[in-house]
C-alpha positions in Angstrom: -131.3 20.6 -143.0 -131.9 20.5 -146.7 -131.0 23.0 -149.4 -134.4 24.9 -149.4 -134.3 25.2 -145.6 -130.7 26.5 -145.7 -131.7 29.0 -148.4 -134.7 30.2 -146.4 -132.5 30.6 -143.3 -129.8 32.5 -145.2 -132.5 34.8 -146.7 -133.8 35.6 -143.3 -130.3 36.4 -142.0 -129.8 38.7 -145.0 -133.1 40.5 -144.3 -132.1 41.0 -140.6 -128.8 42.7 -141.7 -130.2 44.4 -144.8 -127.8 42.6 -147.0 -128.0 41.5 -150.6 -125.6 38.5 -150.7 -124.9 35.7 -148.4 -123.0 32.4 -148.3 -122.9 29.4 -146.0 -119.9 27.1 -146.2 -119.2 23.8 -144.5 -115.7 22.7 -143.5 -114.6 19.5 -145.3 -111.5 17.4 -145.7 -110.4 17.6 -142.1 -110.9 21.4 -141.9 -108.7 22.3 -144.9 -111.4 23.5 -147.3 -114.8 25.1 -147.2 -117.7 23.7 -149.4 -120.6 26.0 -150.4 -123.9 24.6 -149.0 -126.1 27.6 -149.6 -125.9 31.1 -151.2 -128.2 34.0 -152.0 -127.2 36.7 -154.5 -123.9 35.3 -155.7 -123.7 35.8 -159.5 -123.7 32.5 -161.5 -120.3 33.3 -163.0 -118.8 33.2 -159.5 -120.5 30.1 -158.1 -117.7 27.7 -159.3 -115.1 29.9 -157.6 -116.8 30.0 -154.3 -118.0 26.4 -154.3 -114.7 25.2 -152.7 -112.4 27.5 -150.8 -109.1 26.6 -149.1 -108.8 27.7 -145.5 -106.8 31.0 -145.5 -107.9 32.1 -149.0 -110.4 34.9 -149.5 -112.7 36.4 -146.9 -114.4 33.1 -145.9 -111.2 31.1 -145.9 -109.5 33.7 -143.7 -112.4 33.7 -141.2 -112.0 29.9 -141.0 -108.2 30.0 -140.7 -108.3 32.8 -138.1 -111.3 31.4 -136.3 -112.4 35.0 -136.1 -114.6 37.4 -138.0 -113.2 39.1 -141.1 -114.8 42.3 -142.4 -114.1 44.7 -145.3 -115.8 48.1 -145.5 -115.4 48.6 -149.3 -114.4 45.5 -151.2 -114.7 47.4 -154.5 -111.8 49.7 -153.6 -109.7 47.7 -151.1 -109.3 44.0 -151.0 -107.6 44.4 -147.6 -104.9 41.9 -148.6 -107.5 39.2 -148.0 -110.1 39.1 -150.8 -109.2 37.9 -154.3 -109.7 40.3 -157.2 -112.6 38.1 -158.5 -114.5 39.0 -155.3 -115.2 42.4 -156.9 -117.4 40.7 -159.5 -120.0 40.0 -156.8 -120.8 43.8 -156.7 -120.5 43.6 -152.9 -118.7 46.4 -151.0 -119.3 45.9 -147.3 -118.7 42.3 -146.2 -118.5 40.2 -143.1 -117.6 36.6 -142.6 -117.7 34.7 -139.3 -116.6 31.2 -138.5 -119.0 28.6 -137.2 -117.2 26.9 -134.4 -117.9 23.8 -132.2 -117.8 24.2 -128.4 -114.2 23.1 -128.4 -113.2 25.6 -131.2 -113.1 23.4 -134.3 -114.3 25.1 -137.5 -117.6 23.7 -138.8 -118.0 26.3 -141.5 -118.3 30.0 -142.3 -121.3 32.4 -142.6 -120.8 35.4 -144.8 -123.0 38.4 -145.6 -122.5 41.4 -147.9 -124.0 44.8 -148.9 -123.6 46.4 -152.3 -122.7 49.7 -150.8 -119.6 50.4 -148.6 -120.4 49.5 -145.1 -118.6 49.0 -141.8 -120.3 46.4 -139.7 -120.5 47.4 -136.0 -119.3 45.3 -133.1 -122.9 44.7 -132.2 -123.7 43.4 -135.7 -120.6 41.3 -135.7 -121.6 39.8 -132.3 -125.1 39.1 -133.6 -123.9 37.3 -136.7 -121.5 35.2 -134.5 -124.5 34.3 -132.3 -126.5 33.3 -135.4 -123.6 31.3 -136.7 -123.2 29.4 -133.5 -126.9 28.5 -133.6 -126.7 27.1 -137.1 -123.6 25.0 -136.6 -125.3 21.7 -136.1 -127.5 22.3 -139.1 -124.6 22.4 -141.6 -122.5 19.6 -140.3 -124.7 17.0 -142.1 -124.6 17.0 -145.9 
């Protein structure tokens, strides 16, 4: 899948969830880092900071390390001990990141979405994003 196709897919996901920002990262270097492969709505000033994320750092890195969804209701007020202070520069409040896993549980990447207003994603929404993430796993594994 090339960059325009990834951007179109990410834009469609954001529309489904009524979100303004989204990122799609691929696991690299033996599953120790995430590499940005597509984004929508991330300010240019932050692109370098989200281009390469270590597992365990920030929202996407935590989702990869935990192999589980990570959500924050109001990133602007509470970093939840997970997000870095620079994350506030995105203007995002409600955020959700889910790992993209292989059938045997290896991390292929992370799909993240965000809303500009405080928002708590429901269990149904989280399950739906996990379902989408599992469907796109094979599409991000190839550079």
